[in-house]
C-alpha positions as CSV (number, residue, x, y, z in Angstrom):
1,M,-117.8,-12.7,50.1
2,A,-115.5,-10.2,48.4
3,E,-113.5,-10.0,51.6
4,A,-113.1,-13.8,51.7
5,A,-111.9,-13.8,48.1
6,A,-109.4,-11.1,48.9
7,T,-108.1,-13.0,51.9
8,Q,-107.7,-16.1,49.7
9,R,-105.7,-14.1,47.1
10,I,-103.4,-12.8,49.8
11,S,-102.9,-16.3,51.1
12,E,-102.0,-17.6,47.7
13,A,-99.6,-14.7,47.1
14,G,-98.0,-15.4,50.5
15,R,-97.4,-19.0,49.7
16,G,-95.8,-17.9,46.4
17,H,-93.4,-15.7,48.3
18,L,-92.5,-18.5,50.7
19,A,-91.9,-20.8,47.8
20,M,-89.4,-18.4,46.2
21,L,-87.6,-18.0,49.5
22,C,-87.0,-21.8,49.5
23,F,-86.1,-21.5,45.8
24,S,-83.2,-19.0,46.5
25,A,-81.8,-21.2,49.2
26,L,-81.8,-24.3,47.0
27,V,-80.2,-22.5,44.1
28,A,-77.5,-21.2,46.4
29,G,-76.6,-24.7,47.4
30,S,-76.0,-25.7,43.7
31,F,-73.5,-22.8,43.4
32,A,-71.6,-23.9,46.5
33,L,-71.5,-27.6,45.7
34,G,-71.1,-27.0,41.9
35,G,-68.0,-24.9,42.6
36,M,-66.4,-27.9,44.3
37,A,-67.4,-30.4,41.6
38,A,-66.7,-28.2,38.5
39,P,-63.0,-29.0,38.2
40,F,-63.7,-32.8,37.8
41,V,-66.5,-33.0,35.2
42,D,-67.8,-31.3,32.1
43,P,-70.6,-29.0,33.1
44,A,-72.8,-29.7,30.1
45,A,-72.5,-33.5,30.7
46,L,-73.4,-33.0,34.4
47,T,-76.4,-30.9,33.5
48,A,-77.7,-33.4,31.0
49,L,-77.6,-36.2,33.7
50,R,-79.1,-33.7,36.2
51,F,-82.1,-33.1,34.0
52,A,-82.6,-36.8,33.2
53,L,-82.5,-37.9,36.8
54,S,-84.9,-35.1,37.9
55,A,-87.3,-36.0,35.1
56,A,-87.3,-39.7,36.1
57,M,-88.0,-38.8,39.7
58,L,-90.8,-36.4,38.9
59,W,-92.5,-38.8,36.4
60,A,-92.4,-41.6,39.1
61,V,-94.0,-39.3,41.7
62,A,-96.6,-37.9,39.2
63,L,-97.6,-41.4,38.1
64,A,-97.9,-42.6,41.7
65,M,-100.1,-39.6,42.5
66,G,-102.3,-40.0,39.4
67,Q,-101.3,-36.6,38.0
68,V,-100.6,-37.7,34.4
69,D,-103.6,-37.1,32.1
70,A,-104.4,-36.1,28.6
71,R,-103.7,-32.4,29.3
72,V,-100.0,-33.2,29.8
73,L,-99.8,-34.6,26.3
74,A,-101.4,-31.6,24.6
75,A,-99.1,-29.3,22.6
76,P,-95.8,-30.9,23.4
77,W,-94.0,-28.1,21.6
78,R,-94.5,-26.0,24.8
79,Y,-92.1,-28.2,26.7
80,A,-89.5,-27.9,24.0
81,V,-89.7,-24.1,24.1
82,L,-89.5,-23.9,27.9
83,A,-86.7,-26.5,28.1
84,G,-84.8,-24.8,25.4
85,L,-84.7,-21.6,27.3
86,Y,-83.7,-23.3,30.5
87,A,-81.0,-25.4,28.8
88,L,-79.7,-22.3,27.0
89,Y,-79.2,-20.6,30.4
90,F,-77.1,-23.4,31.8
91,V,-75.1,-23.9,28.6
92,L,-74.2,-20.2,28.3
93,M,-73.5,-19.9,32.0
94,F,-70.9,-22.6,31.8
95,E,-69.5,-21.3,28.5
96,G,-69.2,-17.9,30.1
97,L,-67.3,-19.3,33.1
98,K,-64.6,-20.5,30.8
99,T,-63.3,-16.9,30.5
100,A,-65.2,-14.8,33.1
101,D,-64.6,-14.5,36.8
102,P,-67.5,-15.9,38.9
103,V,-67.8,-12.6,40.7
104,S,-68.4,-10.8,37.4
105,M,-70.9,-13.5,36.3
106,A,-72.8,-13.1,39.6
107,A,-73.1,-9.4,39.0
108,V,-74.6,-10.1,35.5
109,F,-77.1,-12.5,37.2
110,T,-78.5,-9.6,39.2
111,L,-80.0,-8.3,36.0
112,N,-82.5,-11.2,35.9
113,P,-85.3,-9.5,37.9
114,A,-85.2,-6.4,35.7
115,L,-85.2,-8.5,32.5
116,T,-88.0,-10.7,33.9
117,A,-90.1,-7.5,34.6
118,C,-89.6,-6.5,30.9
119,F,-90.7,-10.0,29.6
120,G,-93.5,-10.0,32.1
121,W,-94.9,-7.0,30.4
122,L,-94.2,-8.2,26.9
123,V,-95.7,-11.7,27.4
124,L,-98.4,-11.2,30.1
125,R,-98.8,-7.4,30.1
126,Q,-97.8,-7.4,33.8
127,V,-97.0,-3.9,34.8
128,T,-94.2,-3.2,37.2
129,S,-95.2,-0.4,39.5
130,P,-92.8,2.3,40.6
131,W,-92.8,0.7,44.1
132,M,-91.8,-2.7,42.6
133,A,-89.2,-1.1,40.4
134,G,-87.7,0.7,43.5
135,A,-87.6,-2.7,45.3
136,I,-85.8,-4.3,42.4
137,A,-83.3,-1.4,42.4
138,V,-82.7,-1.7,46.2
139,G,-82.3,-5.5,45.9
140,A,-79.8,-5.2,43.0
141,T,-77.7,-2.7,45.0
142,G,-77.7,-5.0,48.0
143,A,-76.8,-8.0,45.9
144,I,-73.9,-6.2,44.2
145,W,-72.7,-5.1,47.6
146,V,-72.6,-8.7,48.8
147,I,-71.1,-10.0,45.6
148,F,-68.2,-7.6,45.7
149,E,-67.9,-7.9,49.5
150,A,-68.1,-4.1,49.9
151,D,-64.9,-3.6,47.9
152,L,-65.4,-0.4,45.9
153,A,-62.1,-0.9,44.1
154,A,-63.3,-4.4,42.9
155,L,-66.5,-2.8,41.7
156,R,-64.8,0.0,39.8
157,A,-62.5,-2.6,38.1
158,F,-65.4,-4.5,36.8
159,E,-65.2,-4.9,33.0
160,I,-67.6,-6.6,30.6
161,G,-65.7,-9.3,28.8
162,R,-66.7,-12.1,26.3
163,G,-67.7,-14.4,29.1
164,E,-70.0,-11.9,30.7
165,F,-71.5,-11.0,27.4
166,V,-72.2,-14.7,26.6
167,Y,-73.8,-15.3,30.0
168,F,-76.0,-12.2,29.6
169,W,-77.9,-13.9,26.8
170,G,-78.3,-16.9,29.0
171,C,-79.9,-14.6,31.6
172,V,-82.2,-13.3,28.9
173,G,-83.4,-16.8,28.2
174,H,-83.9,-17.5,31.9
175,A,-85.9,-14.3,32.4
176,L,-88.2,-15.1,29.4
177,Y,-88.8,-18.6,30.9
178,I,-90.6,-17.3,33.9
179,P,-93.6,-15.5,32.3
180,L,-93.8,-18.2,29.6
181,I,-94.6,-20.7,32.3
182,A,-97.8,-18.8,33.1
183,K,-98.5,-18.1,29.4
184,L,-98.1,-21.7,28.2
185,S,-99.6,-23.5,31.2
186,R,-103.0,-25.2,30.5
187,G,-103.9,-26.3,34.0
188,E,-101.7,-29.4,33.9
189,P,-100.7,-31.0,37.3
190,A,-97.5,-29.3,38.5
191,L,-95.5,-32.6,38.8
192,A,-96.3,-33.8,35.3
193,F,-95.8,-30.4,33.7
194,S,-92.3,-30.1,35.3
195,A,-91.4,-33.7,34.4
196,A,-92.3,-33.0,30.7
197,V,-90.2,-29.8,30.6
198,L,-87.2,-31.6,32.2
199,T,-87.6,-34.5,29.8
200,A,-87.4,-32.1,26.9
201,G,-84.4,-30.4,28.5
202,A,-82.6,-33.7,29.0
203,L,-83.1,-34.6,25.3
204,I,-81.8,-31.3,24.2
205,L,-78.7,-31.5,26.4
206,F,-78.0,-35.1,25.6
207,V,-77.8,-34.1,21.9
208,W,-75.7,-31.1,22.8
209,A,-73.2,-32.8,25.1
210,W,-73.3,-36.4,23.9
211,E,-69.6,-36.5,23.1
212,A,-68.7,-35.2,26.6
213,I,-71.1,-37.7,28.2
214,R,-69.7,-40.6,26.2
215,S,-66.1,-39.8,26.8
216,T,-66.4,-39.1,30.6
217,D,-65.1,-41.9,32.9
218,W,-68.0,-41.6,35.4
219,M,-66.9,-44.4,37.6
220,A,-63.6,-42.6,38.3
221,M,-65.4,-39.4,39.4
222,P,-64.7,-38.3,43.0
223,G,-67.5,-38.4,45.6
224,I,-68.2,-34.7,45.4
225,V,-69.3,-35.1,41.8
226,W,-72.0,-37.6,42.8
227,I,-73.0,-35.6,45.8
228,T,-73.5,-32.6,43.6
229,L,-75.3,-34.5,40.9
230,I,-77.8,-35.9,43.4
231,Y,-78.3,-32.5,45.1
232,V,-78.8,-30.6,41.8
233,A,-81.0,-33.3,40.4
234,V,-83.4,-33.6,43.3
235,A,-83.3,-30.2,45.1
236,A,-81.8,-27.7,42.7
237,T,-83.7,-28.9,39.6
238,G,-86.7,-31.1,40.4
239,L,-87.9,-29.0,43.4
240,T,-87.0,-25.7,41.9
241,F,-88.9,-26.5,38.7
242,L,-92.0,-27.1,40.8
243,I,-91.4,-24.0,42.9
244,L,-91.0,-21.7,39.9
245,R,-94.2,-23.0,38.3
246,Y,-96.1,-22.8,41.6
247,A,-94.9,-19.2,42.3
248,A,-95.3,-17.9,38.7
249,L,-99.0,-18.8,38.8
250,R,-99.5,-16.8,42.1
251,I,-97.3,-13.7,42.0
252,P,-96.1,-11.4,39.2
253,S,-93.0,-12.5,37.2
254,A,-90.9,-9.6,38.5
255,K,-91.5,-10.6,42.1
256,V,-90.7,-14.2,41.3
257,M,-87.2,-13.3,40.0
258,A,-86.6,-10.6,42.7
259,Y,-85.8,-13.5,45.0
260,T,-82.6,-14.1,43.1
261,Y,-81.2,-11.2,45.1
262,L,-81.1,-13.4,48.1
263,T,-78.9,-16.0,46.4
264,P,-75.6,-14.4,47.3
265,T,-76.6,-14.2,50.9
266,W,-77.6,-17.9,50.9
267,V,-74.3,-18.8,49.2
268,I,-72.5,-17.1,52.2
269,G,-74.4,-19.4,54.5
270,W,-73.7,-22.5,52.4
271,Q,-69.9,-21.6,52.2
272,A,-69.8,-21.2,56.0
273,A,-71.6,-24.5,56.5
274,L,-69.1,-26.2,54.2
275,G,-66.1,-24.8,56.1
276,H,-65.1,-22.3,53.4
277,G,-65.2,-19.3,55.8
278,V,-67.4,-16.2,55.8
279,P,-67.0,-12.8,54.2
280,P,-66.1,-9.6,56.2
281,A,-68.7,-7.8,58.3
282,L,-68.7,-5.0,55.7
283,V,-71.1,-7.1,53.6
284,L,-73.9,-6.9,56.2
285,P,-75.3,-3.6,54.8
286,G,-75.8,-5.4,51.4
287,I,-77.6,-8.3,53.1
288,A,-79.8,-5.8,54.9
289,L,-80.6,-4.1,51.6
290,T,-81.8,-7.4,50.0
291,C,-84.0,-7.9,53.0
292,V,-85.4,-4.4,52.6
293,A,-86.2,-5.1,49.0
294,L,-88.1,-8.2,49.8
295,L,-90.1,-6.4,52.5
296,M,-90.9,-3.7,49.9
297,L,-92.2,-6.4,47.6
298,L,-94.4,-7.9,50.3
299,R,-96.0,-4.5,50.8
300,N,-97.8,-5.1,47.5
301,R,-98.3,-1.4,46.6
């Protein structure tokens, strides 16, 4: 009996890891497409519509599947807290991009797993073992290697500016969001829970970016903006919300966010697929290190 329960736990954890592997690929797609659409539209306005479309999609699916019940309506303040943190991350990310180089911003992003491990202990008392801490360190090294394309001169020239400092606080909000999912969840169906969070996020962002939304000539936007909006609404928001909640309930918070180290590698694949070329072969050791970090996490020591 005990052996069967252990096998079930391992199976659940394995599904959580597979979910986060998909998560990192989907997030990378939003970076690749978002970089093409960013020059044509206000990021906060695009994010507000992104949340609204994702919420509508998830509510429709949740209602069709009968997943909306009284539990979803309990303590609605929880959705505002979670949505506020998620919206904070995107707002500060775009604010930081006004003055910071995307390479520097990506380097700041690699702090997320370490920050999440800290919040995992504060919120859930999840202890990060020395083995897991080592995996996070290896993954961070590999990610930075990929981000800077093995250029040590570029790495030495890295300086923390206003944009990076602003974005760091957005990463703090994103890191806190992960353990709070497990803390605030009350057993609601995943679709309805995610739809409620996205609805709260859309309301927050519509208030924040109303002037930009109202003044944007949406019908004059080029096709890449609409392609990006549909992708980030369906794949990079709706699906990733479900994936994060699914994974956060099955594996520790630090392991959830460790998969962000794969994002630069996925971005390389997306860039190549979109015809933007590939980085030099010198980045391959960095890709290998991120894979080693994930293998270390899967060892579960």
